[in-house]
C-alpha positions in Angstrom: 0.0 0.1 0.0 1.7 3.3 -0.8 1.4 6.2 1.2 -0.5 9.3 1.3 2.4 11.4 1.4 4.1 9.6 -1.5 3.7 11.5 -4.9 3.5 9.7 -8.3 7.0 10.7 -10.5 5.3 12.9 -13.0 6.9 11.8 -16.7 7.9 15.1 -18.6 8.4 13.4 -21.3 5.3 11.8 -22.3 4.0 14.6 -24.5 6.6 14.0 -27.1 6.6 10.2 -27.1 2.9 10.5 -27.7 1.5 13.8 -29.5 -1.4 14.3 -30.6 -2.5 15.4 -33.8 -2.3 18.9 -32.2 1.5 19.1 -32.8 0.9 19.5 -36.2 -0.9 23.2 -35.9 3.5 23.7 -35.1 3.1 23.3 -39.4 0.2 25.7 -40.0 2.6 28.7 -40.8 4.3 26.9 -43.3 1.2 25.9 -44.8 0.0 28.9 -45.1 3.4 31.1 -46.1 3.4 27.3 -49.0 -0.6 28.6 -49.9 0.3 32.4 -50.3 3.3 31.4 -52.2 1.2 29.0 -54.7 -1.0 32.1 -54.9 1.9 34.6 -55.7 3.3 32.1 -58.5 -0.4 31.7 -60.0 -0.5 35.3 -60.1 2.9 36.0 -61.9 2.5 33.1 -64.2 -0.2 34.7 -65.8 1.2 38.2 -65.5 4.2 36.7 -67.4 1.6 36.2 -70.2 0.6 39.4 -70.6 4.4 41.2 -70.0 4.9 44.6 -71.2 7.9 47.0 -71.1 8.0 50.8 -71.0 11.4 53.0 -70.0 11.1 54.1 -66.9 13.5 56.0 -64.4 15.4 55.3 -60.9 14.2 57.6 -58.8 15.6 57.3 -55.2 17.9 54.3 -53.4 17.0 53.0 -50.1 20.3 51.3 -48.4 18.8 50.9 -45.3 16.3 49.1 -47.0 17.4 45.8 -48.2 19.5 48.5 -50.5 16.4 48.3 -52.9 15.6 50.9 -55.5 12.3 53.7 -56.2 11.5 53.7 -60.1 8.5 55.5 -62.1 6.8 54.9 -65.5 4.2 55.8 -67.2 1.6 53.8 -69.1 -1.1 55.0 -71.0 -0.7 58.6 -69.7 -0.9 57.6 -65.9 2.4 57.2 -63.7 3.1 54.1 -61.9 5.8 53.7 -59.2 7.3 50.6 -57.9 10.4 49.4 -56.2 13.2 46.7 -56.5 15.7 44.8 -54.4 19.2 44.3 -57.0 19.2 40.7 -57.7 23.2 39.3 -57.3 25.1 42.4 -58.7 22.7 44.5 -60.5 23.0 47.7 -59.6 21.4 51.3 -60.9 21.9 54.5 -60.2 19.5 57.6 -59.1 18.0 59.2 -62.5 19.1 56.2 -65.0 16.7 55.1 -67.4 15.5 51.7 -67.1 12.7 48.9 -69.2 9.9 48.2 -66.5 8.6 44.7 -67.1 4.5 45.6 -65.6 1.6 43.0 -66.2 -0.6 44.5 -68.8 -4.0 44.4 -66.8 -2.5 46.0 -63.9 0.4 47.4 -64.0 0.4 48.7 -60.2 2.2 44.5 -60.6 5.7 45.2 -62.0 9.1 44.5 -61.9 12.4 45.5 -63.6 13.0 41.9 -64.3 11.2 39.6 -66.4 8.3 37.8 -64.1 9.1 34.2 -65.7 12.3 34.4 -63.2 10.6 35.6 -60.7 8.2 32.9 -61.0 11.0 30.2 -61.4 12.6 31.1 -57.8 9.4 31.0 -56.0 8.6 27.7 -57.9 12.1 26.2 -57.6 13.2 27.5 -53.7 10.6 28.0 -51.2 7.3 26.3 -51.8 9.1 23.0 -52.2 10.9 23.8 -48.9 8.2 24.6 -47.4 6.8 21.1 -48.3 9.1 19.5 -46.7 9.0 20.6 -44.0 5.5 20.2 -43.2 5.9 16.2 -45.1 8.9 15.7 -42.8 6.9 16.7 -39.3 3.9 15.2 -40.5 5.7 11.6 -41.1 7.4 12.7 -37.6 4.2 12.8 -35.7 2.9 9.2 -37.8 6.6 8.4 -36.5 6.2 9.0 -32.7 2.4 8.3 -32.3 3.0 4.7 -33.4 6.5 3.9 -31.6 4.8 5.3 -28.2 2.1 2.7 -28.4 -1.4 3.0 -27.5 -2.4 5.7 -24.7 -3.5 4.5 -21.7 -6.6 6.3 -19.6 -6.1 6.9 -16.5 -7.5 4.3 -14.1 
């Protein structure tokens, strides 16, 4: 018979030996980010089909914000602005004339690069990585649940 003053030992690692499916909520931010990137990928894929060019002018340089460059351009008499973070060793000078690529359906969606390479970067980099993280976490949870055996009810 156990003494009343004795307390049962607590198993602090029990939660991770038999994780619940609620632990899969840990990957919710990855699922949301992957969904957002897939949405953007689709938007830019369609924009690449309608892509047009116009000449613009670099109007600003912001070294504190990823060394980005501001530019303006005009389409059918309306002025549009944009910002571009240089890729690799690209650099522009304030006042320099540049080619601006824009979506003919929405000139507010524009870039100093073709839309297709933006698609490729998202498609080949971030999305597969996020999907790999999601699948790995789900496999780990399933594996831990299987190896922990059936959950015992308190009795």
